[in-house]
C-alpha positions as CSV (number, residue, x, y, z in Angstrom):
1,X,-30.3,11.5,1.2
2,X,-30.5,9.6,-2.0
3,X,-27.2,8.3,-3.3
4,X,-26.7,9.6,-6.8
5,X,-23.9,9.6,-9.4
6,X,-23.7,12.8,-11.4
7,X,-26.8,14.4,-9.9
8,X,-28.4,16.6,-12.6
9,X,-28.8,19.4,-10.0
10,X,-25.0,19.6,-9.8
11,X,-24.4,19.7,-13.5
12,X,-23.8,23.5,-13.8
13,X,-21.5,23.4,-10.8
14,X,-19.5,20.5,-12.3
15,X,-19.2,22.4,-15.6
16,X,-18.0,25.5,-13.8
17,X,-15.4,23.6,-11.9
18,X,-14.1,22.0,-15.1
19,X,-13.9,25.4,-16.8
20,X,-12.1,26.9,-13.8
21,X,-9.7,24.1,-12.9
22,X,-6.4,24.9,-11.2
23,X,-3.0,24.4,-12.8
24,X,-2.4,21.3,-10.8
25,X,-5.8,19.8,-11.8
26,X,-5.2,20.6,-15.5
27,X,-1.7,19.0,-15.3
28,X,-3.0,15.8,-13.6
29,X,-5.9,15.6,-16.0
30,X,-3.5,15.7,-18.9
31,X,-2.1,12.4,-17.6
32,X,-5.3,10.8,-16.4
33,X,-7.5,11.4,-19.5
34,X,-7.7,9.1,-22.5
35,X,-7.0,5.9,-20.5
36,X,-3.3,6.7,-20.0
37,X,-3.2,5.1,-16.5
38,X,-3.6,1.3,-16.8
39,X,-6.1,1.7,-19.5
40,X,-8.7,3.0,-17.0
41,X,-11.3,5.7,-17.7
42,X,-11.2,8.6,-15.3
43,X,-13.8,11.4,-15.2
44,X,-13.2,14.9,-13.8
45,X,-15.6,16.8,-11.6
46,X,-17.8,13.8,-11.2
47,X,-20.4,13.9,-8.5
48,X,-21.1,11.2,-6.0
49,X,-24.0,11.9,-3.6
50,X,-23.7,15.6,-2.5
51,X,-19.9,15.8,-3.4
52,X,-18.1,16.7,-6.6
53,X,-14.9,14.7,-6.9
54,X,-11.9,16.2,-8.7
55,X,-11.3,12.9,-10.5
56,X,-13.1,9.5,-10.4
57,X,-12.5,6.1,-11.8
58,X,-15.8,4.1,-11.5
59,X,-14.2,0.8,-12.5
60,X,-11.8,0.9,-9.5
61,X,-14.1,3.0,-7.2
62,X,-11.2,5.4,-6.8
63,X,-11.5,9.2,-6.1
64,X,-8.5,11.4,-6.6
65,X,-8.7,14.8,-4.8
66,X,-6.3,17.7,-5.3
67,X,-5.9,19.8,-2.2
68,X,-4.7,23.4,-2.1
69,X,-3.7,25.4,0.9
70,X,-7.3,26.0,2.1
71,X,-7.4,22.3,3.0
72,X,-5.1,23.1,6.0
73,X,-7.8,25.1,7.7
74,X,-9.6,23.4,10.6
75,X,-13.1,23.7,9.1
76,X,-11.9,22.4,5.7
77,X,-10.1,19.5,7.3
78,X,-13.3,18.5,9.1
79,X,-15.3,18.8,5.9
80,X,-12.7,16.7,4.0
81,X,-12.9,14.0,6.8
82,X,-16.7,13.9,6.6
83,X,-16.6,13.7,2.8
84,X,-14.0,10.9,2.8
85,X,-16.0,9.0,5.4
86,X,-19.1,9.3,3.2
87,X,-17.3,8.1,0.1
88,X,-15.6,5.2,1.9
89,X,-19.0,4.2,3.3
90,X,-20.1,3.8,-0.3
91,X,-17.1,1.7,-1.3
92,X,-15.0,4.5,-2.8
93,X,-11.4,4.9,-1.9
94,X,-10.1,8.4,-1.7
95,X,-6.5,9.4,-2.6
96,X,-5.4,12.9,-1.9
97,X,-2.5,15.0,-3.3
98,X,-1.4,18.4,-2.4
99,X,-1.5,20.8,-5.4
100,X,2.2,21.6,-5.1
101,X,3.0,17.9,-5.0
102,X,1.4,17.5,-8.5
103,X,3.3,20.5,-9.9
104,X,6.7,19.5,-8.5
105,X,6.6,15.7,-8.6
106,X,4.0,14.5,-11.2
107,X,5.8,11.3,-11.8
108,X,5.7,10.4,-8.1
109,X,2.0,11.3,-8.0
110,X,1.3,9.1,-11.0
111,X,3.2,6.2,-9.4
112,X,1.1,6.5,-6.2
113,X,-2.0,6.4,-8.4
114,X,-0.8,3.3,-10.2
115,X,0.0,1.7,-6.8
116,X,-3.5,2.5,-5.5
117,X,-5.0,0.8,-8.5
118,X,-2.9,-2.4,-8.5
119,X,-4.1,-4.7,-5.7
120,X,-1.5,-5.9,-3.3
121,X,-0.5,-9.6,-3.6
122,X,-1.9,-11.9,-0.9
123,X,0.4,-12.3,2.1
């Protein structure tokens, strides 16, 4: 499969996902948009290969995924593992948050995102 960013074939699906985002996705987007996190540009519903990421920062090769309850199901867990493996094999780090974690602890989620952006000092 050809590795593609924002495959034109997925444009309608990306648009649909943006128009029908969850409460937790809208809340997180309100804090990621307009370079509010370390001055970095994030995109929402950005496709990489066959997958559409909830949020993506190309500068840092960072994907942020918002998981609802369906991600507890066995088939979905396996799909998520395959998806993460694909993304990591292309140099993209994936950070996942539960939907309710965003709704109940947004400041903690934002701190985890900041921590994943800032490289650790050499030991």
